[in-house]
N, C-alpha and C positions, 0 to 999 in steps of 0.2 A: 929416246925414250918413250916407247907408246903409252897411250893413257891406261890402258890395263896395269903394265907393268908398275905405273905409279901407283896405283890403287891399291895393287899386292903390297908394295913396300910400305906404304903409309899402315894399313891393317898390320903388317909385322911388328913397326916398330908401336905400334897401339899396344898389341900383346906383352912386347918386351918392358913397355912401360909398366903395364899393370901387374905383371909377375915381379918386376923389382921392388912395387910398392909392396906388394903383399909379402915379399921376403923382407922387407924394413919391418912391416908390423908383425910378422911372427917372431923376429928377433927381440923387437922391444918389449911384445908382452911376456916371452920367454924370460927376459931379465929382471921384468918387475915381478915375475913369480917366483923367480931364484930367490930375488932380495926379499919377497915377502915370508917367505919359506924359512929363510935363514933368520929374519925377524921374530918369527914365531918361535923357532926355536930356541932363539935366543932369551926369550920372555919365558918359555918353559922350563930354560937352564935357571933363569933366575928365580922362578917360582918353585922350583925344588930346591936351589939353594936356601931360599928363606925358610923352607921347611927343614933343612938340614940343619941350618944353622941355630935353630930353636933347641938342639940336643944338648944336655947338660954342660956345663963349664967341666974343665980337665979338673978343677977344684972346686969345694964349696967354701973354702976356708975363709973367703973374706967376707963372703953372706953370712956365715955362721959367726963370725967373728962382731960383726955388727949385729947381729940379731939377740945373742945371747945376753946381754945386760938386760934386756926386757923381760926374761926368763927367770922365776922363781923359783924354789924349793919350800913348798910346804910340808911341817910337821904338825901333827895333832894328836893331842891327848885327853882322853875321856876316862871318866870312871863307870865302870862295868859293874852291876852288882850281881850276886848270885854265882852262877858256873857251877861247876861240878865239886859236890864237897868231897873233900879228900878221903871221907870215910867210904863214902859210897862209891867210890872208882872202880875198887875190883870186882864188885856186885855188876856193873852194868854189861849186858851181853851176857849174863849166866843164865841160867835155868831158874833162878828168883823170878827174873823178870818173866818169864813164860808162864807161871804158875800164879805170880802177884799182880803183874802187870807192870808198865812202865814207870807209872807215880807212884809204887807202892812207899818206896824208900823216902819218897819226897814227902808224903802224907804221913808215916812215921816219924817223920822228923821237922814236922813243916812248922815246929815253933823255935826250932834251932836258928841264931843267928846267921845272915847270909853274908857271905865274906865279900869284900867289896875290894878290885884291883887296877890299876891304870893300866890300860889300852892305846898302844902309839901306833899310829900308820904316817905312811909318807905320800904326797903326791906332788903335783906340779901347777903352775897357774902363769899369768903373766900380766905384766902393768898395763893398765890402759889408760891413765893419765897421769899427768905430774904430780898432782896432788895426793897418788897414792892408792886408786882404786885398781882393784886386781880382779880379774875373771878367773875361775876354777870349776870343779865339778859339785855338785851339791854332795855326792856321796863321799867325796875327799874328806869334808867337814863338818858331815852330818853328826849331831849331839855331840859334837867337840866342847869339852870344859876351856882347853888352851889350843891356839892357833899360833904358831909362830913361821914367820915368812922371813927366808934368808936370801939374799940377792946375791947376784954373781960376783960382787965384790967381797963378800963373806960379811956382810952386817945383817943381822937379825932386828926383826920388828914383831911385838905382839901385832896380831890383827884382829880384828871384830866384823861378823858379819853383818853386813848392811841390808843385804836381800838375798832370797833364796827361792828356788822352783824346782820341787822335787820331780813335775813331770817333764821337763827338760832337761834336768841332772844338771842344773848351773847355778853357783852361787857367785854372791859379789862381794869382794873383801874390800878392808880399807884398813892402811897401816899410814902413821903419823910420822912424818921424815919431815927435817929441817932443808934438807935438799933436794933438787930438782931430780926427780927420777925419770931414768929411761923409759919411753913409752914404745910399745908395739902397734903398729899401725893397722887399722881393722881394714881388710879386705872385702871384696865382693864374692862370694861363695856361686852367687849364681853364674859367675861368669866362668867357673870352673870347666874345664872338660875332662872325659875319660881319657886317659895317657899324658895329662900334664905333671909335671916333674912339682913335688911335694919337699919339706924338709919339717921333721918333727923334732923339738928340743926338750929335754925334761929330767926328771928323776928315776930312770927305771932301776929298781933293788934299790934305791938309794944313792946311785950312782950320778950325783948332780951333774948338770951341762952336760948330758948327754945328746949328741946328734946323731940323727939317722935320715937318710932319703930314700925315696923312693916315688911311685907314681898315683895317680887319683886311679884306683881300679873298678871303681862303678860311683853313680849316686844315688839318693834317693833310696838306701836301703832301709827296708823294715825287718829287726832283729827282736823286735817282741819285748824291748828294754822299757816302754811306755806307750801311751796313747800318741803320742807327738813323733812318733821316729820318722826322720827322714837323714839318716846317715850318710856321709861321705865314707866310701870305703878305700883303705889305701895299704900299698905293700910296704909302708916305711914301717921300719921296726917300732912297737908301741909294747909296752910291759907295764906290769904292774908298776907304779910310781910315776908312769906318764901322765897319769888321768889328770885332765885338767890343763893341761899343757898344750901350747899353740901348734898347729900346723901352718907353717907357711908355704907360699908360692915361690919362684925365683924373682919376683920383684921384690920380696922381704914383708908382703902383707899377709896379717893371718886371714885364714880362709875357712881354719875350723879348731874346735877343740876336742883335742884326745880325749876318749871315755870308756872304749870298750874293745878288747880284743876277744877271738875266739881261742880259746885253751887248747882246742885240739889240733889246730892247724897254724901252721908259720905263714908270717905273711899277710894276715887277715886282721887288720885293725880298723876301727871305727872313729869317728870325729865328728861333733855336731858341728852342723853347718854354720859360720859366722854371723850369718844374715839372720839367724832365729836368735842368736844372742843379742845382736844389736836391735832388735825388734821388741825384744822385753827388756833391754837395759834402762829406759825411762821409769818405768813401772818400778822396776829391783830397786833403783837410787831414790825414788820419791814414797815409795810404799813399801818396800821391804817385801813383796811378794808380785805374784802375777794374776790379776783379776781377768779372767777370759770368759769368751762369750758362751752362753748358755741356752740350748734350746727345750732340755727337757725330756728328752730320748733316749733309748738305749736301740742300736743297730747292729745288723749282722751283714756279711756278704751274701749274696746268692748262689748257691751250689746247683748244681744241675737235677740233683732230686728236688730241691725248692722249687724251681722254675717250672719243673712238671708240675708238680703238684698243685701249684698256684696259677698254672699257665700263663706264667711269664713268658714273652714271647725275646727277653735279651737277660742278660746277666748284669748289665748295667746299671747302676745306682745301689744306694744304702737301704735295705728291708728295715722296717722300723718295728721291733719286738717289743717294746714298751714305750708308753706315754705317760709320763707323771702328771698327776693330777696337781692343776692350777698353776703349771708351768708354761711357759710362749707357747711350745708346740699344741697343748692341750686346749689353750686358750683361743688358739686360731682354726681349731678343726682338726688338726692331723691326728692320724687313727693309727692303731696298731695294725700293721699287715699293707700299710700305705709305702710305696718305692721312693724314695725322695732321689730325682736325677739332676736336679737342678738348684742350686742357691745362690741368690743374689748375680745371675746371670751367668755363674761359673758351673760348668758341667761336673756332676757328680759321677765319676765311676764305680767307686767302691766306697766301704766305711771309711779307710784311712783319707782317702780325697774331703769327706765330709767333715772329720775332726779336725784337719788341719784348716780348712775353711771357716768352721765355726769358732774355733780358737782364736783364730786373728780378727775376729770381727769385734769392735767397741759395743762395749755395754750400754743399751738405749738405741741402738740401730736398728731401722724399721725397713726390712727388705720382703722379697718375695721368695718364697718357696715352690720347687713344682713336683708335684708327686704323680706318679701313676696309680691309678684306684681302677681296680675289675677294668681294665684297659682303657680307662679314661682320663685325660689331663686335667689335674686340678691345680688351681694357686691360690697359694696360702700368703696371706700379710702377715708376718711375724717380728714381735719386737725384740731382740736380744737382750737377754735379762745374765746378772751375777750366777755363777756356779752357783747351786744351791746344795745342800745335804739330801742325799739319794733315799728317797722312801722306802720301808720294806715292804713287800706283800707276803703270803703264807699260804698256808696250805689247810678236810674232815674226816665215822670211825667204819666198820663193815668192811672187809677186805674183800677184794675181786681180781682175778688173774686173767689177764689178756697180752700176745704177743711174747709171751714169758717173762712178763714183769707184774708182781704184785700192789695194788695199790688200795687206798683207803682214804676216808675222809679225815680231817683235820679236827681233834677233839681241841677244846681249850686249852688244856693240860701238856698237849703234844705240842701245841704252838708256842706255849709259854715257854718250854723245855726246850724249844727251837729257836727262841729268840724273835719269832715272828709277829707282826702287830695285825696279822688278819687271818681269818681262817676259812677263806674262801679257795676254792682250787682243791685238787686230789693229789696225795704225796705217795711217790713210790716207796713202799716200805721191801722189796726185794726184788731182785733182779736174777732170773736162770742165767748160768753160764752157756753161751753159744746160742741164746736165744735172740730174734729179731731185736730185741729191746737191747740187749748188751750190743750186739754187731752196730747198732744204730748210736751206741755211746750214752745211752740212761743210764743213771745211777742211782742208788738208793738216796733218798731223801730230797729227789728232785720233784718240783713241784707242777703239775700238767695245769695249764691254763687255759689253753685252747685246744681243741681238735678238729681239724679240717676248716678251721676259720670259725667254730662253734664256740662259744664262751662255757667253760666248766666251771661251775661254784660247788657242786655238790657229786654225790654216786649218782643219783638220778640223771644228771648232765651226762656224766661219764657213759653209765650204760646205754642211753639213747644214742650216745655220738659212736660208740664203737660198734653198736648194732647196725647204723646206718652206714659204717665201714666196712661191716664185715664181706662185703661182696668185692670189696676194692684191694689191688696187690699192693697198694702202700697207702700210709696214712701220715697225713702232716702234724705234727705236735707242735704247741710252743709251752716251753718249758721255761719255769725260773731255778736258778742253782744258785744260793748263795744271794747276791747283790744283782745277779745279771739274768737277762731273758735270751733267749735264742729259738728258732725254730730248727726242728729236725725232725727227717723223713722216716719212718719204721718201714721197711719193707718185710714183706712175709714171708 
C-alpha cells in the first residue's frame, strides 16, 4: 500500500472517530435533557398537588366538634325608658303631626310618667382563657343590665364587663367558673389570604352552636362602622346573633370576630381582624378601656377638585382641616391645609392610614411627622398625647347671597342657640335648590371658616374673599359642620 493510501485511510479513521464521539455526546445530552424535563414536570405536578391538597376536607365535622366548646351564646337584658306612649300611637304619622309637629303630643304630656320595659337581645362570644375571659362585640353588651353566658354544655353563668371599646366594637367579659374552661386559640389575621377557607360559629337568630363555612372574600374593608375600620370580608354565612362569635381558619385558630353584615346582600359578612383584638386586650384587662394616641387634628382625603384648587401634585396624604389649640399638632407647628404624607417613617396614603397608625401609637411617644406645605416638605417633631375632648368652633348678622347660598354673621344669641362656644366665621342660613352651593353639598347651619385659604372671621372677610374669587371658576371653602371640618370646592 502506497504512502498516499495510508494517509487517506488515517484521515478516514480520524473523521469516523470524531463522528462517533459527536454522536455519543448528542445522545448523552438528550438523555440528560429528557431527565431534567421529567424532573421539572414532576416538581410542577408536586406543586400543583400541594395547591389542590389545600382544598377543604370532605367534612368540617371533626374541626367543628373540636372548636364548638370554646364558643358561647350571650343573652343580655337592659331596661329601656320611654318608648312610644300607647295613648299616642294612633296619632303618629297622622295629619296632627303635619300641623303640630312631631313633638306636639310629647310636650302636651311631658309630665306623664314614662313607661319602662325590658329589652332582650342575643349574641355570641368565645372563651380566650381558662379562667373565664371572653371576647364579644361592644354592641352586644352595650348598656346591658344583665349578661348571661351559656356554654356549649348548657351551663349558664352571669358575666361582668371587664373592658370595652366602642371604636373597634370590642368588649371583654369575665365569668367565674370552678371548672377549667375550653379555650379558643388566637391566630394571626395578618397571615390570612383572600381565598382561604374559614368557619364561623355562633348563635344566629337564637339558633345556638350554628356552624357555617366559606372563604375570605377580601381584607382591609372600610364600611363606615368606625374610625378604625379594617374588616375581613367573608362569604361564610353570618346573621343577627352571630355578632361577637369567632371566625376560625382550618387550623382551628381564631382569625376574626364576626361583627357586621350587609342586609341587602347574601354572602357578605364582616369580621374584626383578631390582630386588632389582641393588640388592645392588655388595656381592656388592666384599664377597662383603650387609651389611644392623639394628634389633635381633623383630616380628610384629597379629591380631584381639592387637589386642583390647592395646586397639589398628588392625592397622596391626609389633608389637615382643623388643628385643635394646645394639642400636640398645634404645639409642634402643624397648620390647617398641611398635607400629612408620613408618620414615624410610615407612608400616609389617605386618612384611613393616618387614623390606624396614630391609634396604635403609645401615649408619650415622640416621633416625626412629614407634611407638604406650599410644595415644600416640612418635618415636625410631635409627642403623642391621650385623646382629649374635641373643642367646638362656631360662627356673626347681615345676610348676603353668593353661589346660591345665603350667609350671615353669628350673633351671640345664634351661637348660644346652636351650642357654639365661638362667634368667628360665617353661618349658612339658606341654600338654593340646584345652586352651585347645593351641588357641592353645602347645608344650612354650615360654618364657613376659610375661603381659598383665607381665614373668615366676619362678613367683611367674607365679602373680600368672594370679591377675589369672582373671576375664578371654582372656590375652595373650609367648612365646619357639627364637630367636624372639611374642605369643599364650589364650582360656578
